[in-house]
BAFI-3210 file (N, C-alpha, C; in Angstrom, 3 decimals, decimal comma, padded with zeros to 6 digits):
// residues 219
n [1|2|3|4|5|6|7|8|9|10|11|12|13|14|15|16|17|18|19|20|21|22|23|24|25|26|27|28|29|30|31|32|33|34|35|36|37|38|39|40|41|42|43|44|45|46|47|48|49|50|51|52|53|54|55|56|57|58|59|60|61|62|63|64|65|66|67|68|69|70|71|72|73|74|75|76|77|78|79|80|81|82|83|84|85|86|87|88|89|90|91|92|93|94|95|96|97|98|99|100|101|102|103|104|105|106|107|108|109|110|111|112|113|114|115|116|117|118|119|120|121|122|123|124|125|126|127|128|129|130|131|132|133|134|135|136|137|138|139|140|141|142|143|144|145|146|147|148|149|150|151|152|153|154|155|156|157|158|159|160|161|162|163|164|165|166|167|168|169|170|171|172|173|174|175|176|177|178|179|180|181|182|183|184|185|186|187|188|189|190|191|192|193|194|195|196|197|198|199|200|201|202|203|204|205|206|207|208|209|210|211|212|213|214|215|216|217|218|219]
n.u [-038,223|-035,274|-031,920|-029,051|-025,830|-022,917|-019,971|-016,654|-014,693|-011,414|-011,285|-013,717|-016,992|-019,881|-023,204|-026,808|-029,672|-033,137|-036,073|-039,402|-042,320|-045,575|-045,084|-042,952|-039,515|-038,707|-036,375|-032,883|-030,097|-026,641|-024,144|-021,188|-018,995|-016,171|-013,806|-011,603|-009,563|-009,159|-008,803|-007,197|-003,782|-003,804|-001,612|000,277|-000,994|-001,317|001,190|002,036|000,350|001,552|004,102|003,294|002,201|004,554|006,099|004,579|004,629|007,470|007,534|005,954|007,520|009,692|008,401|007,962|010,345|010,612|008,746|008,700|009,228|007,069|004,942|005,280|004,729|001,954|000,776|001,410|000,045|-002,572|-002,662|-002,524|-005,092|-006,901|-006,023|-006,698|-009,546|-009,975|-008,980|-010,928|-013,242|-012,916|-012,099|-012,395|-011,957|-009,356|-007,963|-008,577|-007,199|-004,564|-004,372|-004,517|-001,896|-000,288|001,975|001,296|002,540|002,508|-000,130|-001,253|-000,413|-001,747|-003,656|-002,350|-000,201|-001,674|-002,734|-000,511|000,446|-001,833|-001,451|000,964|000,000|-001,948|-000,204|001,128|-000,592|-001,292|001,363|001,813|-000,216|000,439|003,342|003,213|001,509|002,942|005,255|004,305|003,699|006,176|007,661|006,410|007,696|010,087|010,741|010,831|012,586|014,858|015,501|017,816|019,654|021,449|020,010|019,701|020,014|017,514|015,772|016,775|016,401|013,521|012,826|013,968|012,354|009,790|010,082|011,126|008,865|007,028|008,552|008,886|006,206|005,758|007,637|006,488|004,207|005,549|006,508|004,076|002,961|004,920|005,154|003,124|003,891|006,564|006,238|006,918|007,047|009,225|011,314|010,094|010,073|012,764|013,535|012,225|013,605|015,558|014,421|013,025|014,934|016,854|014,816|013,607|015,873|016,348|014,096|014,189|016,737|016,257|014,293|015,779|017,742|016,333|015,517|017,970|018,539|016,415|017,019|019,301|018,196|016,386|018,171]
n.v [-016,138|-017,121|-016,692|-018,315|-018,094|-019,862|-021,379|-020,174|-021,486|-022,085|-019,548|-019,233|-018,445|-020,092|-020,539|-021,014|-021,052|-020,939|-021,743|-021,443|-023,275|-023,717|-024,078|-025,904|-026,620|-025,993|-025,919|-026,074|-024,317|-023,965|-021,653|-019,935|-017,309|-015,788|-014,109|-011,577|-010,945|-013,094|-015,203|-018,110|-018,050|-015,411|-013,448|-014,110|-013,633|-011,004|-010,035|-010,915|-009,206|-006,765|-007,085|-007,355|-004,716|-003,223|-004,083|-003,228|-000,479|-000,119|-000,761|001,256|003,408|002,743|002,950|005,559|006,630|005,988|007,593|009,368|008,141|006,310|008,048|009,131|006,844|006,276|008,564|008,127|005,917|006,696|008,617|006,699|005,422|007,592|008,759|006,729|006,774|009,423|009,202|007,544|008,834|011,350|010,928|011,851|014,661|014,710|013,497|015,326|017,572|016,691|016,332|018,993|019,828|018,858|019,500|021,583|020,580|017,857|016,797|014,736|012,483|012,676|011,185|008,890|009,807|010,816|008,454|007,066|008,835|008,595|005,932|006,112|007,677|005,832|003,727|005,060|005,537|002,832|001,770|003,461|002,589|-000,168|-000,061|001,806|000,557|-001,804|-000,733|000,426|-002,019|-003,122|-001,215|-001,269|-003,402|-002,717|-001,559|-003,931|-005,681|-004,208|-003,509|-003,750|-002,459|000,565|003,619|005,312|003,607|002,197|004,335|005,331|003,156|002,997|005,652|005,518|003,576|004,742|007,275|006,398|005,027|007,097|008,767|007,244|007,028|009,578|010,111|008,730|010,392|012,605|011,786|011,229|013,866|015,134|013,788|014,725|017,326|016,934|015,079|012,634|009,606|008,110|009,994|011,425|009,510|008,970|011,518|011,291|009,374|010,411|010,870|008,419|006,196|006,868|006,762|004,204|002,737|003,602|002,554|-000,378|-000,907|-000,140|-002,203|-004,549|-004,330|-004,542|-007,229|-008,448|-007,928|-009,139|-011,889|-012,063|-011,326|-013,538|-015,621]
n.w [038,167|039,641|040,749|041,728|043,211|042,990|044,471|043,764|041,273|040,484|039,488|038,149|038,352|039,205|038,422|038,817|037,022|037,337|035,797|036,387|035,898|036,305|039,007|039,136|038,417|035,099|033,461|033,795|033,875|033,591|034,128|033,531|034,402|033,645|035,301|034,658|036,488|037,953|036,225|035,049|034,040|033,486|034,041|032,238|029,916|029,973|029,927|027,483|025,934|026,485|025,279|022,629|022,278|022,567|020,523|018,245|018,693|018,214|015,497|014,457|014,936|013,271|010,739|010,473|009,847|007,265|005,889|003,816|001,333|001,468|001,347|-001,190|-002,620|-002,132|-003,143|-005,819|-006,418|-006,106|-008,168|-010,260|-010,115|-010,269|-012,711|-014,463|-014,307|-015,330|-017,851|-018,938|-018,683|-019,916|-022,547|-025,368|-025,126|-024,196|-026,423|-028,354|-027,504|-027,581|-030,329|-031,285|-030,809|-032,728|-035,366|-038,289|-040,621|-040,166|-040,288|-041,644|-040,460|-037,993|-036,579|-036,034|-034,273|-032,207|-031,304|-030,345|-028,362|-026,658|-025,899|-024,407|-022,314|-021,302|-020,386|-018,603|-016,349|-015,821|-015,095|-012,801|-010,976|-010,562|-009,815|-007,752|-005,902|-005,358|-004,164|-001,899|-000,467|-000,211|001,084|003,474|004,538|005,282|007,951|009,524|008,103|007,843|010,332|011,950|010,526|009,312|009,719|007,513|005,485|005,251|004,831|002,446|000,709|000,672|-000,297|-002,731|-004,030|-003,818|-005,098|-007,506|-008,661|-008,937|-010,541|-013,008|-013,966|-014,390|-016,445|-018,609|-019,048|-019,864|-022,355|-023,683|-024,021|-025,462|-027,853|-029,963|-030,726|-031,552|-033,494|-033,646|-031,935|-031,194|-030,910|-028,761|-026,825|-026,501|-025,323|-023,003|-021,673|-020,019|-017,638|-017,205|-017,027|-014,820|-012,756|-013,028|-012,501|-009,773|-008,546|-009,011|-007,934|-005,130|-004,590|-005,163|-003,171|-000,948|-001,308|-000,920|001,720|002,869|002,584|004,136|006,679|007,004|007,196]
ca.u [-036,980|-034,226|-030,551|-028,260|-024,432|-022,209|-018,560|-015,644|-013,772|-010,424|-011,481|-014,924|-018,192|-020,946|-024,477|-027,914|-030,908|-034,270|-037,298|-040,464|-043,463|-046,446|-044,598|-041,867|-038,520|-038,762|-035,174|-031,749|-028,992|-025,551|-023,390|-019,981|-018,497|-014,783|-013,372|-010,186|-008,539|-008,835|-008,747|-005,862|-002,905|-003,876|-000,436|000,969|-001,629|-001,137|002,700|001,974|-000,261|002,579|005,037|002,694|002,136|005,882|006,529|003,768|005,189|008,614|007,208|005,377|008,715|010,488|007,579|007,968|011,596|010,506|007,510|008,769|008,968|005,649|003,929|005,269|004,073|000,634|000,440|001,580|-001,050|-003,704|-002,682|-002,983|-006,496|-007,596|-005,707|-007,488|-010,840|-009,921|-008,831|-012,070|-014,359|-012,539|-011,395|-012,561|-011,295|-007,813|-007,542|-008,669|-006,077|-003,309|-004,355|-004,298|-000,576|000,255|002,284|000,614|003,102|002,291|-001,594|-001,618|-000,068|-002,250|-004,413|-001,410|000,359|-002,637|-002,825|000,842|000,262|-002,813|-000,848|001,863|-000,816|-002,479|000,932|001,489|-001,639|-001,076|002,532|001,537|-001,017|001,228|004,504|002,829|000,982|003,999|006,165|003,620|003,825|007,569|008,249|006,012|008,367|011,470|010,994|011,021|013,790|016,149|015,624|019,261|020,586|021,510|018,588|019,937|019,664|016,048|015,194|017,142|015,504|012,041|012,840|014,167|011,032|008,759|010,472|011,252|007,569|006,426|009,356|008,596|004,938|005,914|008,431|005,490|003,436|006,310|006,577|002,769|002,794|005,918|004,844|002,523|004,660|007,758|005,741|007,670|006,923|010,612|011,998|009,482|010,519|014,279|013,684|011,694|014,618|016,318|013,722|012,593|016,029|017,072|013,604|013,583|017,158|016,014|013,062|014,745|017,747|015,678|013,742|016,858|018,541|015,439|015,535|019,215|018,337|015,390|017,652|020,137|017,355|015,839|019,173]
ca.v [-016,711|-016,857|-016,893|-018,626|-018,029|-020,964|-021,130|-019,934|-022,699|-021,789|-018,126|-019,249|-018,412|-021,051|-020,171|-021,684|-020,197|-021,902|-021,166|-022,130|-023,381|-024,542|-024,316|-026,808|-026,043|-026,546|-025,989|-025,678|-023,743|-023,527|-020,682|-019,578|-016,150|-015,848|-012,880|-011,349|-010,881|-014,457|-016,256|-018,765|-017,650|-013,899|-012,682|-014,525|-013,079|-009,646|-009,886|-011,090|-007,908|-005,742|-007,348|-007,024|-003,325|-002,749|-004,464|-002,259|000,824|-000,028|-000,790|002,567|004,315|002,451|003,254|007,009|006,844|005,836|008,310|010,166|006,997|005,794|009,106|009,154|005,611|006,444|009,521|007,429|004,857|007,565|009,041|005,648|005,268|008,762|008,902|005,732|007,327|010,595|008,836|006,925|009,862|012,446|010,416|012,699|015,888|014,438|013,325|016,686|018,430|016,161|016,468|020,346|020,002|018,255|020,625|021,585|019,696|016,486|016,485|013,481|011,472|013,133|010,210|007,862|010,368|010,827|007,118|006,869|009,613|007,917|004,692|006,561|007,926|004,585|003,106|005,895|005,250|001,532|001,659|004,040|001,715|-001,337|000,309|002,379|-000,495|-002,713|000,054|000,538|-003,194|-003,394|-000,262|-001,709|-004,433|-002,069|-001,374|-005,207|-006,360|-003,439|-002,909|-003,757|-001,675|002,005|004,311|005,916|002,578|001,812|005,524|005,419|002,205|003,420|006,830|005,002|002,770|005,790|008,407|005,642|004,756|008,320|009,307|006,456|007,431|011,023|010,043|008,376|011,594|013,670|011,162|011,453|015,279|015,669|013,133|015,391|018,563|016,388|014,362|011,313|008,826|007,579|011,149|011,740|008,411|009,290|012,571|010,923|008,387|011,122|010,673|007,055|005,459|006,932|006,421|002,634|002,300|003,758|001,569|-001,585|-000,947|-000,402|-003,560|-005,527|-004,236|-005,156|-008,645|-009,111|-007,860|-010,174|-013,183|-012,080|-011,339|-014,767|-016,486]
ca.w [037,918|040,584|040,362|042,889|042,655|043,618|044,869|042,710|041,040|039,623|038,765|037,421|039,114|038,643|038,994|038,246|036,627|037,197|035,089|036,875|034,946|037,070|040,422|039,121|037,455|033,650|032,859|034,674|032,933|034,354|033,423|034,039|034,116|033,928|035,683|034,203|037,636|038,549|035,254|035,020|032,920|033,135|034,056|030,958|028,736|030,041|029,522|025,952|025,345|026,620|024,320|021,356|022,124|022,474|018,974|017,339|018,858|017,528|014,081|014,119|014,891|012,129|009,601|010,519|009,223|005,777|005,529|002,430|000,183|001,517|000,995|-002,702|-003,186|-002,031|-004,253|-007,123|-006,553|-006,301|-009,531|-011,141|-010,078|-010,794|-014,095|-015,199|-014,458|-016,180|-019,267|-019,304|-018,715|-020,895|-023,747|-026,406|-024,809|-024,167|-027,723|-029,121|-026,940|-028,201|-031,743|-031,412|-030,693|-033,944|-036,321|-039,526|-041,573|-039,910|-040,113|-042,136|-039,450|-036,738|-035,724|-035,555|-033,255|-031,158|-030,701|-029,553|-027,192|-025,852|-025,342|-023,297|-021,069|-020,613|-019,860|-017,368|-015,206|-015,412|-014,280|-011,573|-010,204|-010,355|-009,141|-006,521|-004,940|-004,975|-003,364|-000,444|000,182|000,009|002,135|004,724|005,163|005,566|009,349|009,999|007,493|008,067|011,683|012,549|009,596|009,592|009,412|006,139|004,466|005,139|004,374|000,950|-000,095|000,594|-001,165|-004,127|-004,613|-003,939|-006,117|-008,813|-009,254|-009,492|-011,811|-014,268|-014,440|-014,897|-017,807|-019,650|-019,337|-020,672|-023,725|-024,328|-024,270|-026,570|-029,105|-031,044|-031,345|-032,085|-034,668|-033,532|-030,794|-030,921|-030,312|-027,403|-025,909|-026,208|-024,398|-021,603|-021,020|-019,017|-016,341|-016,988|-016,710|-013,396|-012,013|-013,021|-011,612|-008,346|-008,091|-009,005|-006,909|-003,846|-004,388|-005,179|-001,919|000,023|-001,462|-000,304|003,106|003,328|002,597|005,185|007,744|007,114|007,619]
c.u [-035,997|-032,904|-029,762|-026,808|-023,743|-020,740|-017,836|-014,757|-012,817|-010,678|-012,911|-016,006|-019,393|-022,253|-025,704|-029,128|-032,209|-035,367|-038,528|-041,568|-044,390|-045,928|-043,354|-040,738|-038,706|-037,424|-034,111|-030,618|-027,871|-024,755|-022,172|-019,471|-017,067|-014,462|-011,813|-009,164|-008,162|-008,553|-007,226|-005,102|-003,017|-002,494|000,364|000,339|-001,296|000,261|002,792|001,381|000,918|003,725|004,540|002,652|003,634|006,322|005,757|004,373|006,527|008,382|006,848|006,524|009,517|009,708|007,761|009,278|011,586|009,238|007,562|008,441|007,648|004,618|003,912|004,582|002,595|000,032|000,490|000,374|-002,411|-003,810|-002,963|-004,438|-007,345|-007,312|-006,458|-008,939|-010,916|-009,798|-010,084|-013,173|-014,181|-011,833|-011,352|-011,676|-009,815|-007,299|-007,566|-007,518|-004,718|-003,379|-004,100|-002,792|000,238|000,610|001,460|001,215|002,997|000,773|-001,944|-001,358|-000,665|-002,892|-003,370|-000,507|-000,388|-002,768|-001,595|000,751|-000,638|-002,262|000,202|001,075|-001,436|-001,395|001,182|000,587|-001,478|000,174|002,388|000,854|-000,155|002,430|004,276|002,358|002,129|004,937|005,556|003,856|005,236|008,163|007,604|006,701|009,782|011,636|011,294|012,491|015,004|016,273|016,880|020,151|020,513|020,271|018,605|019,590|018,288|015,378|015,466|016,416|013,968|011,988|013,074|013,066|009,914|008,844|010,552|009,836|006,873|007,289|009,029|007,202|005,035|006,652|007,488|004,657|004,228|006,395|005,217|002,595|003,765|005,842|004,255|003,359|005,995|007,504|006,464|007,637|008,308|011,396|011,437|010,017|011,927|014,398|013,232|012,724|015,391|015,630|013,459|013,785|016,461|015,953|013,510|014,659|016,913|015,149|013,550|015,932|017,272|015,130|014,808|017,555|017,650|015,346|016,831|019,096|017,314|015,973|018,617|019,262|016,673|016,910|019,698]
c.v [-016,226|-017,292|-017,238|-018,718|-019,158|-020,581|-020,898|-021,175|-022,261|-020,442|-018,110|-019,182|-019,220|-020,730|-021,010|-020,852|-021,187|-021,137|-021,816|-022,219|-024,274|-024,958|-025,374|-026,383|-026,828|-026,591|-025,426|-025,323|-023,330|-022,654|-020,464|-018,142|-015,960|-014,412|-012,697|-011,387|-012,123|-015,587|-016,853|-018,299|-016,216|-013,236|-012,964|-013,850|-011,629|-009,276|-009,894|-009,693|-006,810|-005,803|-006,949|-005,371|-002,680|-002,802|-003,518|-000,918|000,911|-000,069|000,586|003,542|004,027|002,960|004,874|007,401|006,686|006,554|008,879|009,079|006,539|006,756|009,257|008,020|005,787|007,540|008,982|006,547|005,647|008,093|008,023|005,468|006,462|008,932|007,945|006,270|008,524|010,227|008,126|007,846|011,029|012,074|011,210|014,148|015,740|014,219|014,579|017,574|017,932|016,421|018,006|020,677|019,490|019,383|020,516|020,691|018,342|016,051|015,203|012,241|011,812|011,940|009,044|008,564|010,432|009,529|006,806|007,621|009,024|006,634|005,017|006,901|006,776|003,867|003,856|005,600|003,782|001,167|002,297|003,315|000,572|-000,909|000,934|001,471|-001,385|-001,984|000,240|-000,754|-003,472|-002,444|-000,621|-002,778|-003,935|-002,067|-002,694|-005,704|-005,664|-002,833|-002,899|-003,037|-000,317|002,663|004,838|004,899|002,303|003,036|005,641|004,391|002,577|004,702|006,471|004,466|003,876|006,747|007,541|005,448|005,989|008,907|008,475|006,879|008,849|011,008|009,633|009,468|012,523|012,970|011,409|012,915|015,747|014,879|013,958|016,518|017,944|015,654|013,143|010,660|008,435|008,815|011,531|010,785|008,693|010,391|012,148|009,856|009,088|011,032|009,231|006,173|005,548|006,585|004,926|002,053|002,419|002,707|000,134|-001,822|-000,979|-001,685|-004,686|-005,432|-004,873|-006,637|-009,221|-009,029|-008,790|-011,452|-013,167|-012,012|-012,733|-015,813|-016,229]
c.w [038,980|040,208|041,596|042,391|043,694|043,910|043,649|042,551|040,054|038,896|038,151|038,550|038,535|039,257|038,442|038,048|036,538|036,627|035,443|035,910|035,809|038,479|040,230|038,161|036,167|033,092|033,897|033,813|033,863|033,448|034,208|033,595|034,508|034,219|035,339|035,328|038,135|037,543|035,214|033,827|032,651|033,224|032,757|029,815|028,735|029,626|028,009|025,338|025,383|025,530|022,964|021,110|021,910|021,007|018,089|017,527|018,105|016,067|013,566|013,923|013,510|010,824|009,409|009,801|007,746|005,153|004,142|001,311|000,292|000,948|-000,701|-003,441|-003,240|-003,116|-005,649|-007,476|-006,788|-007,641|-010,499|-011,270|-010,742|-012,275|-014,881|-015,428|-015,350|-017,821|-019,911|-019,530|-019,797|-021,996|-024,924|-026,261|-024,775|-025,664|-028,512|-028,624|-027,478|-029,647|-032,056|-031,405|-031,875|-034,865|-037,679|-040,608|-041,366|-039,701|-040,682|-041,281|-038,027|-035,923|-035,276|-034,362|-032,052|-030,453|-029,929|-028,335|-026,162|-025,248|-024,344|-022,088|-020,342|-019,902|-018,476|-016,127|-014,840|-014,744|-012,810|-010,562|-009,665|-009,341|-007,782|-005,472|-004,389|-004,077|-001,978|000,234|000,577|001,122|003,359|005,350|005,643|007,128|009,961|009,426|007,787|009,355|012,304|011,641|009,941|009,041|007,941|005,052|004,185|004,481|002,808|000,106|-000,403|-000,286|-002,630|-004,838|-004,880|-004,994|-007,442|-009,348|-009,800|-010,673|-013,099|-014,849|-015,166|-016,195|-018,901|-020,053|-020,225|-022,197|-024,335|-024,727|-025,446|-027,843|-030,190|-031,537|-031,989|-033,508|-034,793|-032,139|-030,287|-030,320|-028,992|-026,353|-025,631|-025,227|-023,090|-020,830|-019,923|-017,639|-016,121|-016,621|-015,193|-012,428|-011,814|-012,304|-010,141|-007,754|-007,973|-008,015|-005,419|-003,551|-004,325|-003,756|-000,830|-000,059|-000,792|001,271|003,735|003,534|003,860|006,505|007,969|007,496|008,927]
res [m|d|r|a|r|g|p|a|r|g|g|h|f|v|g|i|v|r|t|p|r|g|g|k|p|a|a|v|v|a|f|a|v|v|t|s|a|r|a|p|g|w|p|a|r|r|e|g|c|r|c|a|g|a|a|m|n|e|y|s|i|g|l|r|r|v|w|l|g|l|v|l|s|i|v|t|t|i|y|g|f|v|g|g|a|v|l|g|l|e|d|g|a|i|r|g|a|l|a|a|r|v|p|e|a|s|r|g|e|r|d|a|l|v|d|r|s|w|t|f|l|r|r|s|h|l|h|a|s|g|m|g|t|a|a|i|a|l|i|s|l|v|p|v|i|a|a|r|q|p|r|w|l|g|a|g|m|s|l|g|m|g|a|g|g|a|g|y|a|a|a|l|i|v|a|a|v|r|t|p|p|l|a|s|a|a|l|a|k|e|s|a|k|l|i|a|i|p|a|a|g|a|y|m|g|g|a|a|l|l|l|c|l|t|i|v|w|a|w]
***
């Protein structure tokens, strides 16, 4: 097999490969190798790569400014996944620990109180999974949507969503833990509102502000 290289045509080198069989060429294959140095439009593509690299660098800098809210959201999401696994694997042990916290005077309502506590724990891990994942997605948009806004505004939105999701999941844990000793799910829920209401407000406030900025950014 021999190979002959032809002349360059617009940055392409054309060659021919001959495969002999019985002394006669059996196939002729033309191939082209595009050299990056001579390819048409290379300067434009190279400039486009530079612009894309600069944009990614700017986005990375913007993402670092909202790192705290992003970290809290990731931790909340991980808790949601791990919490669901623990609830599934240690069902009996968790229910037994909750039952041991029920006062003697309320033993007749023990099963109902444990069920309410279990519901709070399940809601905690479900809210953590949903709110944490949503917060990660929303915070990832902040460096783009709030690029022309003050730095504190983007950082505040991100922190509100990250801390809000974590705080709301924590409030449900507090309600679950306090239900057996208080012998009342309503009282436990009322005591958890001190954490749940500010957390939900911070989360919804950050999301609503991001929505407003998105509308302004789009217009």
